MIRO-89713 format. One record per residue: residue number from 1; residue in three letters; z, y, x of N, C-alpha, C, CB in turn. Coordinates in nm, 3 decimals, always signed. Atoms other than C-alpha are relative to their C-alpha. Glycine has a CB too. Layout:
(NUM; "ALA"; (Z; Y; X); (Z; Y; X); (Z; Y; X); (Z; Y; X))
...
This chain:
(1; "MET"; (+0.016; -0.072; +0.117); (+4.618; +6.820; -3.601); (-0.087; -0.028; -0.114); (-0.028; +0.105; +0.034))
(2; "ILE"; (+0.046; +0.068; +0.100); (+4.343; +6.677; -3.810); (+0.056; -0.124; -0.063); (-0.103; -0.021; +0.033))
(3; "SER"; (-0.042; +0.161; +0.097); (+4.495; +6.321; -3.874); (+0.096; +0.068; -0.066); (+0.072; -0.166; +0.087))
(4; "SER"; (-0.119; -0.017; +0.009); (+4.821; +6.486; -3.944); (-0.039; +0.063; -0.149); (+0.076; +0.081; +0.124))
(5; "PHE"; (+0.043; -0.054; +0.137); (+4.655; +6.714; -4.240); (-0.081; -0.111; -0.061); (-0.090; +0.140; +0.009))
(6; "LYS"; (+0.057; +0.099; +0.078); (+4.444; +6.397; -4.355); (+0.119; -0.068; -0.079); (-0.083; -0.100; +0.089))
(7; "GLN"; (-0.104; +0.070; +0.054); (+4.742; +6.208; -4.455); (+0.038; +0.088; -0.146); (+0.126; -0.011; +0.117))
(8; "PRO"; (-0.036; -0.111; +0.162); (+4.910; +6.503; -4.750); (-0.102; -0.016; -0.101); (-0.005; +0.189; +0.024))
(9; "VAL"; (+0.071; -0.011; +0.077); (+4.567; +6.542; -4.852); (-0.015; -0.102; -0.072); (-0.083; +0.039; +0.038))
(10; "ALA"; (+0.015; +0.107; +0.063); (+4.492; +6.172; -4.928); (+0.097; -0.050; -0.095); (-0.020; -0.076; +0.081))
(11; "LEU"; (-0.120; +0.057; +0.147); (+4.835; +6.116; -5.133); (-0.032; +0.043; -0.087); (+0.152; +0.032; -0.017))
(12; "ALA"; (+0.018; -0.088; +0.092); (+4.758; +6.425; -5.303); (-0.124; -0.107; -0.079); (-0.041; +0.165; +0.064))
(13; "PHE"; (+0.134; +0.016; +0.075); (+4.412; +6.294; -5.411); (+0.054; -0.131; -0.067); (-0.156; -0.014; +0.101))
(14; "PHE"; (-0.023; +0.124; +0.070); (+4.536; +5.934; -5.459); (+0.113; +0.039; -0.146); (+0.074; -0.117; +0.126))
(15; "LEU"; (-0.131; -0.023; +0.115); (+4.861; +6.094; -5.715); (-0.115; +0.062; -0.093); (+0.165; +0.128; +0.049))
(16; "VAL"; (+0.124; -0.083; +0.146); (+4.557; +6.312; -5.912); (-0.087; -0.103; -0.064); (-0.141; +0.131; +0.069))
(17; "LEU"; (+0.098; +0.124; +0.031); (+4.336; +5.963; -5.915); (+0.081; -0.068; -0.107); (-0.035; -0.109; +0.139))
(18; "VAL"; (-0.107; +0.087; +0.158); (+4.617; +5.766; -6.117); (+0.062; +0.074; -0.085); (+0.140; -0.093; +0.035))
(19; "MET"; (-0.073; -0.061; +0.109); (+4.759; +5.997; -6.322); (-0.153; -0.005; -0.084); (+0.090; +0.171; +0.036))
(20; "ALA"; (+0.080; +0.011; +0.055); (+4.410; +6.049; -6.442); (-0.082; -0.121; -0.082); (-0.034; +0.047; +0.063))
(21; "MET"; (+0.030; +0.122; +0.068); (+4.351; +5.731; -6.481); (+0.041; -0.054; -0.107); (+0.014; -0.074; +0.058))
(22; "GLY"; (-0.071; -0.047; +0.104); (+4.633; +5.710; -6.693); (-0.005; +0.042; -0.126); (+0.034; +0.058; +0.028))
(23; "ALA"; (+0.000; -0.049; +0.097); (+4.546; +5.949; -6.896); (-0.145; -0.043; -0.108); (+0.024; +0.134; +0.044))
(24; "CYS"; (+0.110; +0.075; +0.090); (+4.187; +5.756; -6.988); (+0.038; -0.135; -0.088); (-0.115; -0.047; +0.100))
(25; "ASN"; (-0.015; +0.127; +0.079); (+4.385; +5.450; -7.068); (+0.074; +0.040; -0.099); (+0.060; -0.118; +0.067))
(26; "ALA"; (-0.074; -0.072; +0.121); (+4.585; +5.637; -7.325); (-0.044; -0.060; -0.121); (-0.027; +0.156; -0.011))
(27; "PRO"; (+0.097; +0.081; +0.123); (+4.577; +5.450; -7.659); (-0.061; +0.143; -0.105); (+0.129; -0.139; -0.123))
(28; "GLU"; (+0.063; -0.065; +0.042); (+4.340; +5.632; -7.871); (+0.070; +0.052; -0.177); (-0.129; -0.072; +0.026))
(29; "SER"; (-0.085; -0.055; +0.162); (+4.500; +5.834; -8.244); (-0.091; +0.038; -0.075); (+0.110; +0.134; -0.003))
(30; "ASN"; (+0.089; -0.122; +0.068); (+4.304; +5.936; -8.527); (+0.088; +0.076; -0.093); (-0.132; -0.054; -0.090))
(31; "GLU"; (-0.121; -0.146; +0.104); (+4.603; +6.152; -8.654); (-0.064; +0.135; +0.083); (+0.255; -0.009; +0.046))
(32; "PRO"; (+0.051; -0.130; -0.039); (+4.495; +6.487; -8.583); (+0.088; +0.060; +0.102); (-0.012; +0.092; -0.117))
(33; "ALA"; (-0.027; -0.041; -0.089); (+4.584; +6.681; -8.313); (+0.163; +0.083; -0.025); (-0.122; +0.067; +0.038))
(34; "ALA"; (-0.153; -0.066; +0.053); (+5.001; +6.789; -8.368); (-0.041; +0.167; -0.001); (+0.160; -0.041; +0.134))
(35; "THR"; (-0.027; -0.125; -0.039); (+5.026; +7.172; -8.408); (+0.130; +0.046; +0.012); (-0.056; +0.074; -0.072))
(36; "THR"; (-0.154; -0.018; -0.006); (+5.348; +7.353; -8.347); (-0.012; +0.099; -0.095); (+0.080; +0.042; +0.145))
(37; "PRO"; (-0.004; -0.025; +0.145); (+5.442; +7.409; -8.684); (+0.097; +0.149; +0.006); (+0.077; -0.147; -0.097))
(38; "ALA"; (-0.048; -0.160; -0.009); (+5.536; +7.825; -8.754); (+0.140; -0.027; -0.030); (-0.076; +0.122; -0.117))
(39; "VAL"; (-0.136; +0.045; +0.031); (+5.896; +7.864; -8.735); (+0.031; +0.144; -0.090); (+0.111; -0.038; +0.154))
(40; "ALA"; (-0.070; -0.136; +0.064); (+6.056; +8.130; -9.004); (+0.116; +0.052; +0.118); (+0.090; -0.043; -0.172))
(41; "GLN"; (-0.097; -0.036; -0.053); (+6.260; +8.324; -8.786); (+0.100; +0.091; -0.109); (-0.051; +0.065; +0.118))
(42; "GLU"; (-0.108; -0.028; +0.095); (+6.582; +8.426; -8.947); (+0.032; +0.142; +0.082); (+0.135; -0.130; -0.015))
(43; "THR"; (-0.036; -0.150; -0.117); (+6.690; +8.810; -8.821); (+0.113; +0.008; -0.099); (-0.133; +0.178; +0.023))
(44; "GLU"; (-0.151; -0.017; +0.028); (+7.044; +8.827; -8.862); (+0.047; +0.125; +0.040); (+0.086; -0.100; +0.068))
(45; "THR"; (-0.062; -0.079; -0.033); (+7.227; +9.122; -8.846); (+0.077; +0.051; +0.117); (+0.039; -0.011; -0.062))
(46; "VAL"; (-0.108; +0.045; -0.133); (+7.451; +9.222; -8.556); (+0.089; +0.150; -0.093); (-0.079; +0.021; +0.244))
(47; "GLU"; (-0.115; -0.079; +0.078); (+7.751; +9.427; -8.748); (+0.096; +0.004; +0.136); (+0.077; -0.092; -0.159))
(48; "TYR"; (-0.100; -0.023; -0.108); (+7.926; +9.639; -8.452); (+0.140; +0.079; -0.088); (-0.081; +0.110; +0.137))
(49; "TYR"; (-0.181; -0.079; +0.042); (+8.335; +9.756; -8.525); (+0.058; +0.058; +0.096); (+0.130; -0.101; -0.040))
(50; "SER"; (-0.072; -0.079; -0.125); (+8.514; +10.022; -8.387); (+0.111; +0.018; -0.055); (-0.059; +0.138; +0.057))
(51; "LEU"; (-0.118; -0.030; +0.052); (+8.882; +10.001; -8.443); (+0.032; +0.154; +0.057); (+0.107; -0.116; +0.040))
(52; "ARG"; (-0.036; -0.153; -0.061); (+8.920; +10.348; -8.192); (-0.114; +0.046; +0.094); (+0.151; +0.002; +0.094))
(53; "PRO"; (+0.123; -0.090; -0.038); (+8.604; +10.502; -8.198); (-0.004; +0.068; +0.150); (-0.003; +0.121; -0.106))
(54; "GLU"; (+0.011; -0.114; -0.098); (+8.662; +10.758; -7.944); (+0.072; -0.077; +0.105); (+0.069; +0.153; -0.044))
(55; "ALA"; (-0.078; +0.069; -0.106); (+8.909; +10.573; -7.711); (-0.162; -0.176; +0.029); (+0.230; -0.059; -0.102))
(56; "GLU"; (+0.068; +0.135; +0.002); (+8.633; +10.255; -7.731); (-0.131; +0.092; +0.115); (-0.057; -0.080; -0.202))
(57; "LYS"; (+0.132; -0.050; -0.045); (+8.350; +10.514; -7.628); (+0.044; +0.053; +0.149); (-0.068; +0.126; -0.109))
(58; "ALA"; (-0.045; -0.031; -0.101); (+8.562; +10.673; -7.374); (+0.003; -0.105; +0.130); (+0.110; +0.043; -0.042))
(59; "PHE"; (-0.040; +0.105; -0.110); (+8.645; +10.314; -7.210); (-0.158; -0.087; +0.014); (+0.154; -0.116; -0.061))
(60; "GLY"; (+0.162; +0.133; -0.003); (+8.263; +10.168; -7.293); (-0.012; -0.108; -0.046); (-0.048; -0.062; +0.120))
(61; "TYR"; (+0.024; +0.161; +0.077); (+8.290; +9.873; -7.502); (-0.010; +0.058; -0.181); (+0.189; -0.144; +0.036))
(62; "THR"; (+0.046; +0.048; +0.120); (+8.254; +9.803; -7.873); (+0.126; -0.118; -0.063); (-0.160; -0.069; +0.034))
(63; "HIS"; (-0.155; +0.083; -0.009); (+8.625; +9.629; -8.007); (-0.081; -0.170; -0.101); (+0.190; +0.132; -0.134))
(64; "ALA"; (+0.065; +0.150; +0.041); (+8.413; +9.331; -8.211); (-0.167; +0.031; -0.054); (+0.108; -0.083; -0.151))
(65; "VAL"; (+0.160; -0.011; +0.031); (+8.060; +9.282; -8.286); (-0.051; -0.170; -0.060); (-0.097; +0.052; +0.176))
(66; "ARG"; (+0.051; +0.135; +0.070); (+7.922; +9.010; -8.557); (-0.136; -0.069; +0.012); (+0.007; +0.019; -0.132))
(67; "LEU"; (+0.127; +0.068; +0.043); (+7.626; +8.785; -8.579); (+0.009; -0.119; -0.031); (-0.093; +0.000; +0.084))
(68; "GLY"; (+0.015; +0.126; +0.089); (+7.564; +8.554; -8.833); (+0.163; -0.038; -0.049); (-0.079; -0.139; +0.099))
(69; "ASN"; (-0.165; +0.012; +0.037); (+7.925; +8.402; -8.892); (+0.107; -0.032; +0.152); (+0.018; -0.158; -0.127))
(70; "ASP"; (-0.027; -0.009; -0.092); (+8.024; +8.437; -8.527); (+0.033; +0.164; +0.031); (-0.088; -0.071; +0.059))
(71; "ILE"; (-0.059; -0.190; -0.035); (+8.255; +8.762; -8.436); (+0.089; -0.049; +0.171); (+0.186; +0.094; -0.188))
(72; "LYS"; (-0.075; -0.015; -0.132); (+8.317; +8.830; -8.060); (+0.110; +0.116; -0.033); (-0.109; +0.045; +0.135))
(73; "VAL"; (-0.132; -0.126; +0.025); (+8.647; +9.050; -8.042); (+0.047; +0.005; +0.153); (+0.161; -0.055; -0.127))
(74; "SER"; (-0.062; -0.090; -0.150); (+8.713; +9.258; -7.709); (+0.165; -0.012; -0.020); (-0.055; +0.209; +0.006))
(75; "GLY"; (-0.126; -0.031; -0.043); (+9.051; +9.231; -7.555); (+0.091; +0.109; -0.090); (-0.021; +0.047; +0.138))
(76; "ALA"; (-0.092; -0.111; +0.034); (+9.299; +9.404; -7.752); (+0.131; +0.012; +0.085); (+0.038; -0.015; -0.143))
(77; "VAL"; (-0.087; -0.052; -0.115); (+9.570; +9.595; -7.533); (+0.104; +0.110; -0.091); (-0.108; +0.086; +0.140))
(78; "SER"; (-0.056; -0.127; +0.073); (+9.851; +9.784; -7.664); (-0.027; +0.184; +0.035); (+0.151; -0.027; +0.020))
(79; "MET"; (+0.041; -0.136; -0.015); (+9.717; +10.152; -7.705); (+0.021; +0.052; -0.135); (-0.145; +0.018; +0.052))
(80; "ASP"; (-0.037; -0.068; +0.107); (+9.769; +10.441; -7.927); (-0.146; +0.088; -0.020); (+0.146; +0.086; +0.027))
(81; "ASP"; (+0.118; -0.059; -0.023); (+9.440; +10.632; -8.062); (-0.071; +0.072; +0.099); (-0.004; +0.053; -0.065))
(82; "ALA"; (+0.032; -0.033; -0.131); (+9.405; +10.815; -7.764); (-0.032; -0.123; +0.100); (+0.111; +0.079; +0.049))
(83; "GLY"; (+0.043; +0.061; -0.077); (+9.367; +10.541; -7.580); (+0.113; -0.022; +0.121); (-0.118; +0.058; +0.023))
(84; "ASN"; (-0.165; -0.004; -0.108); (+9.743; +10.551; -7.395); (+0.071; -0.121; -0.018); (+0.131; +0.130; -0.045))
(85; "PRO"; (-0.058; +0.111; -0.019); (+9.916; +10.292; -7.286); (+0.130; -0.006; -0.112); (+0.037; -0.006; +0.154))
(86; "THR"; (-0.105; -0.042; +0.065); (+10.201; +10.211; -7.546); (+0.098; -0.127; -0.009); (-0.043; +0.061; -0.133))
(87; "ALA"; (-0.061; +0.110; -0.068); (+10.507; +9.963; -7.509); (+0.045; -0.052; +0.085); (-0.024; -0.047; +0.004))
(88; "LYS"; (+0.018; +0.041; -0.154); (+10.515; +10.045; -7.161); (+0.160; -0.115; +0.063); (-0.008; +0.189; +0.102))
(89; "GLY"; (-0.086; +0.065; -0.074); (+10.700; +9.789; -6.954); (+0.069; -0.128; -0.118); (+0.112; +0.120; +0.068))
(90; "ASP"; (-0.045; +0.101; +0.127); (+10.776; +9.544; -7.308); (-0.147; -0.101; -0.022); (+0.043; +0.110; -0.173))
(91; "LEU"; (+0.089; +0.111; +0.021); (+10.562; +9.249; -7.296); (-0.020; -0.106; -0.147); (+0.042; -0.079; +0.109))
(92; "LEU"; (-0.001; +0.060; +0.164); (+10.649; +9.104; -7.655); (-0.051; +0.088; -0.046); (+0.129; -0.033; -0.085))
(93; "GLN"; (+0.074; -0.102; +0.082); (+10.561; +9.427; -7.796); (-0.104; +0.029; +0.019); (+0.040; +0.100; -0.009))
(94; "GLN"; (+0.149; +0.069; -0.007); (+10.252; +9.433; -7.652); (-0.043; -0.060; -0.048); (-0.038; -0.051; +0.064))
(95; "MET"; (+0.098; +0.114; +0.027); (+10.176; +9.140; -7.740); (-0.006; +0.016; -0.170); (+0.062; -0.169; +0.063))
(96; "LYS"; (+0.013; -0.026; +0.094); (+10.294; +9.238; -8.066); (-0.088; +0.132; -0.081); (+0.100; -0.015; -0.006))
(97; "ASN"; (+0.060; -0.117; +0.009); (+10.104; +9.543; -8.116); (-0.160; -0.075; +0.024); (+0.065; +0.124; +0.118))
(98; "CYS"; (+0.129; +0.050; -0.012); (+9.781; +9.342; -7.976); (-0.017; -0.088; -0.080); (-0.035; -0.043; +0.111))
(99; "TYR"; (+0.096; +0.088; +0.136); (+9.755; +9.097; -8.282); (+0.032; +0.080; -0.105); (+0.047; -0.177; -0.049))
(100; "ALA"; (+0.011; -0.120; +0.117); (+9.845; +9.405; -8.521); (-0.139; +0.026; -0.007); (+0.082; +0.150; +0.033))
(101; "ASP"; (+0.197; -0.073; +0.008); (+9.488; +9.544; -8.379); (-0.072; -0.137; -0.052); (-0.102; +0.058; +0.211))
(102; "LEU"; (+0.125; +0.109; +0.011); (+9.310; +9.186; -8.389); (+0.017; -0.048; -0.117); (-0.007; -0.122; +0.101))
(103; "ASP"; (-0.025; -0.008; +0.133); (+9.471; +9.165; -8.751); (-0.098; +0.071; -0.050); (+0.121; +0.048; -0.033))
(104; "LYS"; (+0.112; -0.130; +0.075); (+9.285; +9.486; -8.860); (-0.154; -0.064; +0.002); (-0.006; +0.175; +0.115))
(105; "ILE"; (+0.153; +0.036; +0.029); (+8.965; +9.355; -8.745); (-0.053; -0.108; -0.035); (-0.070; +0.016; +0.087))
(106; "LEU"; (+0.022; +0.129; +0.054); (+9.019; +9.033; -8.856); (-0.046; +0.002; -0.175); (+0.144; -0.081; +0.028))
(107; "LYS"; (+0.023; -0.060; +0.196); (+9.034; +9.170; -9.210); (-0.111; +0.071; -0.046); (+0.112; +0.116; -0.056))
(108; "HIS"; (+0.185; -0.064; +0.043); (+8.747; +9.396; -9.161); (-0.129; -0.068; +0.004); (-0.051; +0.109; +0.095))
(109; "TYR"; (+0.083; +0.093; +0.008); (+8.522; +9.101; -9.158); (+0.060; -0.119; -0.108); (-0.028; -0.044; +0.143))
(110; "GLY"; (+0.006; +0.149; +0.102); (+8.714; +8.891; -9.445); (+0.079; -0.152; +0.085); (-0.210; -0.046; -0.031))
(111; "CYS"; (-0.086; +0.143; -0.095); (+8.914; +8.681; -9.174); (+0.126; -0.005; +0.001); (-0.017; -0.010; +0.158))
(112; "THR"; (-0.130; -0.004; -0.009); (+9.235; +8.549; -9.092); (+0.012; -0.056; +0.142); (+0.074; -0.076; -0.114))
(113; "PHE"; (-0.050; +0.084; -0.151); (+9.384; +8.388; -8.783); (-0.036; -0.152; -0.037); (+0.200; +0.014; +0.042))
(114; "ASP"; (+0.034; +0.188; +0.022); (+9.297; +8.049; -8.925); (-0.177; +0.009; +0.026); (+0.049; -0.083; -0.222))
(115; "ASP"; (+0.118; -0.005; -0.002); (+8.943; +8.182; -8.852); (-0.022; -0.015; +0.142); (-0.051; +0.109; -0.064))
(116; "VAL"; (-0.003; +0.013; -0.128); (+8.995; +8.212; -8.502); (-0.014; -0.149; +0.095); (+0.113; +0.061; +0.017))
(117; "VAL"; (+0.055; +0.118; -0.112); (+8.823; +7.938; -8.239); (+0.078; -0.011; +0.141); (-0.164; +0.036; +0.044))
(118; "VAL"; (+0.037; -0.040; -0.138); (+8.842; +8.083; -7.919); (+0.175; +0.112; +0.008); (-0.204; +0.104; +0.009))
(119; "GLU"; (-0.053; -0.124; -0.023); (+9.158; +8.314; -7.799); (+0.049; -0.050; +0.159); (+0.125; +0.055; -0.124))
(120; "ASN"; (-0.016; +0.012; -0.158); (+9.217; +8.400; -7.431); (+0.068; +0.129; +0.033); (-0.148; -0.017; +0.088))
(121; "VAL"; (-0.058; -0.097; -0.025); (+9.501; +8.573; -7.290); (+0.026; +0.038; +0.121); (+0.082; -0.003; -0.053))
(122; "PHE"; (+0.040; -0.055; -0.149); (+9.486; +8.787; -7.007); (+0.194; +0.071; +0.020); (-0.182; +0.165; -0.005))
(123; "THR"; (-0.120; -0.073; -0.019); (+9.857; +8.901; -6.851); (+0.031; +0.002; +0.128); (+0.107; -0.045; -0.071))
(124; "THR"; (-0.053; -0.039; -0.129); (+9.998; +9.039; -6.542); (+0.138; -0.057; +0.064); (+0.012; +0.137; -0.011))
(125; "ASN"; (-0.139; +0.014; -0.005); (+10.339; +8.889; -6.585); (+0.016; -0.137; -0.068); (+0.081; +0.123; -0.070))
(126; "MET"; (+0.036; +0.127; +0.041); (+10.273; +8.518; -6.650); (+0.148; -0.034; -0.063); (-0.062; -0.102; +0.127))
(127; "PRO"; (-0.132; +0.065; +0.029); (+10.637; +8.397; -6.631); (+0.100; +0.076; -0.180); (+0.101; +0.043; +0.178))
(128; "GLU"; (-0.068; -0.066; +0.140); (+10.757; +8.676; -6.949); (-0.111; -0.054; -0.077); (+0.025; +0.186; -0.017))
(129; "PHE"; (+0.088; -0.024; +0.109); (+10.428; +8.602; -7.145); (+0.064; -0.160; -0.068); (-0.197; +0.025; +0.046))
(130; "LEU"; (+0.007; +0.165; +0.043); (+10.512; +8.190; -7.132); (+0.159; +0.040; -0.086); (+0.004; -0.157; +0.173))
(131; "LYS"; (-0.110; -0.057; +0.064); (+10.878; +8.337; -7.220); (+0.018; -0.018; -0.148); (-0.002; +0.131; +0.026))
(132; "GLN"; (-0.007; -0.085; +0.176); (+10.759; +8.548; -7.573); (-0.095; -0.098; -0.003); (-0.047; +0.197; -0.056))
(133; "SER"; (+0.110; +0.087; +0.056); (+10.468; +8.270; -7.607); (+0.016; -0.078; -0.157); (-0.019; -0.111; +0.110))
(134; "GLY"; (-0.027; +0.025; +0.101); (+10.644; +8.133; -7.889); (-0.021; +0.097; -0.107); (+0.099; -0.037; +0.014))
(135; "TYR"; (+0.013; -0.116; +0.123); (+10.585; +8.453; -8.086); (-0.135; -0.042; -0.054); (+0.000; +0.183; +0.053))
(136; "ARG"; (+0.135; +0.027; +0.068); (+10.218; +8.281; -8.139); (+0.020; -0.111; -0.120); (-0.113; -0.058; +0.118))
(137; "ASN"; (-0.051; +0.099; +0.120); (+10.377; +8.046; -8.385); (-0.006; +0.086; -0.139); (+0.173; -0.058; +0.030))
(138; "SER"; (-0.041; -0.059; +0.154); (+10.415; +8.314; -8.648); (-0.134; +0.055; -0.014); (+0.139; +0.128; -0.021))
(139; "ILE"; (+0.170; -0.053; +0.054); (+10.022; +8.414; -8.607); (-0.075; -0.123; -0.030); (-0.104; +0.090; +0.130))
(140; "TYR"; (+0.047; +0.118; +0.065); (+9.890; +8.092; -8.608); (+0.068; -0.089; -0.040); (-0.068; -0.056; +0.056))
(141; "THR"; (-0.106; +0.082; +0.050); (+10.049; +7.891; -8.869); (-0.056; -0.145; -0.059); (+0.076; +0.086; -0.114))
(142; "LYS"; (+0.095; +0.129; +0.024); (+9.783; +7.614; -8.934); (-0.022; -0.070; +0.158); (-0.171; +0.056; -0.076))
(143; "GLN"; (+0.076; +0.093; -0.090); (+9.638; +7.507; -8.604); (-0.011; +0.093; +0.111); (-0.146; -0.060; -0.056))
(144; "PHE"; (+0.014; -0.093; -0.102); (+9.617; +7.711; -8.259); (-0.158; -0.028; +0.040); (+0.117; -0.022; +0.125))
(145; "PRO"; (+0.170; -0.021; -0.069); (+9.257; +7.831; -8.123); (+0.000; -0.081; +0.176); (-0.042; +0.230; +0.024))
(146; "THR"; (-0.017; +0.026; -0.141); (+9.122; +7.664; -7.790); (+0.012; +0.162; +0.080); (-0.143; -0.101; +0.055))
(147; "GLY"; (-0.032; -0.089; -0.070); (+9.172; +7.908; -7.510); (+0.026; -0.033; +0.082); (+0.060; +0.065; -0.024))
(148; "SER"; (-0.057; -0.016; -0.131); (+9.299; +8.008; -7.178); (+0.096; +0.087; -0.006); (-0.088; +0.037; +0.098))
(149; "TRP"; (-0.084; -0.091; -0.056); (+9.597; +8.180; -7.017); (-0.015; +0.051; +0.136); (+0.110; -0.048; -0.008))
(150; "LEU"; (+0.052; -0.038; -0.148); (+9.516; +8.352; -6.731); (+0.075; +0.121; +0.052); (-0.162; +0.037; +0.004))
(151; "GLY"; (-0.097; -0.095; -0.087); (+9.767; +8.559; -6.477); (-0.129; +0.118; +0.061); (+0.099; -0.110; +0.154))
(152; "VAL"; (+0.124; -0.076; -0.050); (+9.572; +8.855; -6.389); (+0.066; +0.111; +0.096); (-0.097; +0.072; -0.133))
(153; "LYS"; (-0.071; -0.132; -0.089); (+9.667; +9.124; -6.077); (+0.042; +0.110; -0.108); (-0.121; +0.082; +0.122))
(154; "GLU"; (-0.048; -0.166; +0.079); (+9.631; +9.419; -6.304); (-0.126; -0.025; -0.148); (-0.059; +0.209; +0.151))
(155; "LEU"; (+0.127; -0.048; +0.102); (+9.392; +9.520; -6.642); (+0.000; +0.098; +0.020); (-0.007; -0.010; -0.141))
(156; "ALA"; (+0.101; -0.166; -0.036); (+9.217; +9.859; -6.720); (+0.126; +0.055; +0.029); (-0.108; +0.108; -0.149))
(157; "LEU"; (-0.046; -0.087; -0.120); (+9.525; +10.047; -6.650); (+0.124; -0.093; -0.013); (+0.017; +0.191; -0.012))
(158; "PRO"; (-0.133; +0.067; -0.066); (+9.858; +9.976; -6.475); (+0.089; -0.033; -0.130); (+0.092; +0.114; +0.116))
(159; "ASP"; (-0.074; +0.049; +0.106); (+10.088; +9.975; -6.798); (-0.039; -0.107; -0.107); (+0.027; +0.101; -0.060))
(160; "PHE"; (+0.016; +0.098; +0.088); (+9.893; +9.726; -6.984); (+0.089; -0.178; +0.067); (-0.188; +0.002; -0.017))
(161; "LEU"; (-0.103; +0.147; +0.000); (+10.122; +9.370; -6.948); (-0.112; -0.110; -0.054); (+0.164; +0.008; -0.133))
(162; "ILE"; (+0.043; +0.061; +0.089); (+9.876; +9.187; -7.184); (-0.142; +0.056; -0.084); (+0.113; -0.012; -0.070))
(163; "GLU"; (+0.098; -0.046; +0.062); (+9.537; +9.155; -7.327); (-0.075; -0.091; -0.088); (-0.070; +0.053; +0.084))
(164; "ILE"; (+0.048; +0.110; +0.057); (+9.413; +8.915; -7.582); (-0.134; -0.026; -0.052); (+0.071; -0.018; -0.084))
(165; "GLU"; (+0.135; +0.017; +0.074); (+9.061; +8.827; -7.666); (-0.032; -0.109; -0.120); (-0.095; -0.030; +0.105))
(166; "LEU"; (-0.014; +0.116; +0.096); (+8.930; +8.624; -7.971); (-0.138; -0.023; -0.057); (+0.108; +0.028; -0.118))
(167; "GLU"; (+0.106; +0.032; +0.082); (+8.624; +8.444; -8.097); (+0.058; -0.084; -0.149); (-0.104; -0.092; +0.096))
(168; "VAL"; (-0.014; +0.041; +0.116); (+8.593; +8.358; -8.453); (-0.122; -0.045; -0.039); (+0.054; +0.087; -0.078))
(169; "HIS"; (+0.121; +0.021; +0.073); (+8.367; +8.185; -8.676); (+0.067; -0.020; -0.136); (-0.097; -0.126; +0.054))
(170; "LYS"; (+0.026; -0.002; +0.155); (+8.335; +8.240; -9.048); (-0.087; -0.083; -0.072); (-0.044; +0.115; -0.035))
(171; "SER"; (+0.117; +0.081; +0.044); (+8.179; +7.990; -9.229); (-0.056; +0.086; -0.200); (+0.080; -0.213; -0.002))
(172; "LYS"; (+0.065; -0.036; +0.123); (+7.942; +8.110; -9.539); (+0.075; -0.061; -0.094); (-0.141; -0.034; -0.011))
């Protein structure tokens, strides 16, 4: 037991000794010790925006948040001001309703779809979405953002067929 204990202790002592000798052989410098510079922290205001305050409060989210030049937009679904699904069973109309709501949010921040850098689409009917996805050409007229198209089992309410979330960057 004692001999098996001595080997790790001797190895640890040797490593400490080597590191200490290396520190002693470090070149001398006449430079004063570096100090950590004071970093001025820019305080950015976080701006929350609710498109439908009552529905958002009931569901527990805020539709958009801006921090500096970046805006995160929660997934838009086809709903009325009370939070009830609209255009039931019509994926194309739901998509149009989503983009109409997203446009209102973008305009609130002085942005357009040209400022969108990420778009994620969630749908419960991917074949129908693929069939109707050409509508996006009328939304993104300069370039398409990055993003993903995801087929999902369900969204927040059974009548929602599509949900679209965005990330936006607006240069000053």
